[in-house]
C-alpha positions in Angstrom: -28.2 -20.6 152.0 -26.0 -22.9 150.0 -27.2 -24.3 146.6 -25.5 -27.6 147.3 -27.5 -30.2 149.4 -25.7 -31.7 152.3 -23.8 -35.0 152.0 -26.1 -36.6 154.5 -29.6 -35.7 155.7 -32.3 -37.4 157.8 -36.0 -36.7 158.1 -36.1 -37.9 161.7 -36.0 -35.1 164.3 -33.9 -37.3 166.7 -31.1 -37.7 164.3 -27.9 -35.5 164.4 -28.3 -35.2 160.5 -31.8 -33.7 160.8 -32.2 -30.1 159.4 -35.7 -28.8 159.3 -34.8 -25.7 157.3 -33.5 -27.8 154.4 -36.4 -30.3 154.5 -38.9 -27.4 154.2 -37.0 -26.1 151.2 -37.6 -29.5 149.5 -35.1 -32.2 148.7 -35.3 -34.4 145.6 -33.6 -37.8 145.7 -32.8 -40.1 142.7 -31.6 -43.5 143.7 -30.3 -45.9 141.0 -31.7 -43.6 138.3 -35.2 -43.5 139.7 -36.7 -40.5 141.6 -37.9 -41.6 145.1 -40.3 -40.0 147.5 -40.0 -42.5 150.4 -36.4 -41.8 151.4 -36.0 -41.2 155.2 -32.2 -40.7 155.2 -29.5 -40.6 152.6 -25.7 -40.4 152.4 -24.1 -39.4 149.0 -20.5 -40.1 149.8 -21.2 -43.6 151.2 -23.8 -44.4 148.5 -26.9 -45.4 150.4 -30.4 -44.5 151.2 -32.8 -45.5 154.0 -36.3 -46.0 152.6 -39.6 -46.5 154.3 -41.0 -50.0 153.9 -44.7 -49.7 153.2 -46.9 -48.2 155.9 -45.4 -50.3 158.8 -44.4 -48.4 161.9 -41.9 -49.4 164.6 -42.8 -49.4 168.3 -42.0 -45.7 168.6 -44.3 -44.7 165.7 -41.6 -44.1 163.1 -41.7 -45.7 159.7 -39.9 -49.1 159.4 -36.9 -48.6 157.0 -34.4 -50.6 155.0 -30.9 -49.4 154.0 -30.1 -49.9 150.4 -26.8 -49.2 148.6 -26.3 -47.7 145.2 -25.7 -44.4 143.4 -27.5 -41.4 145.0 -28.2 -38.0 143.4 -29.7 -35.2 145.4 -31.0 -31.7 144.5 -33.1 -28.9 145.9 -36.6 -29.0 144.5 -37.0 -25.2 144.6 -34.2 -25.0 142.0 -36.6 -26.2 139.4 -39.0 -23.3 139.9 -38.7 -20.4 137.6 -38.9 -16.8 138.6 
């Protein structure tokens, strides 16, 4: 498996950018210098993230999201583990 996270990834199974294997591995996202844990989708090259807004759900039961632009950094969380 590659050590470089994909340019774009989505947590929603209905998306063409969904990859369960990578999500199980663990993805860390830093947006505008702050680590975020509510990111539903990101795109590094276009510089945006889609984040959940509170606990509100849409009519299909998915989290309501907002798309925000800015610098995005992504890494695999299992890279931080030693040994």
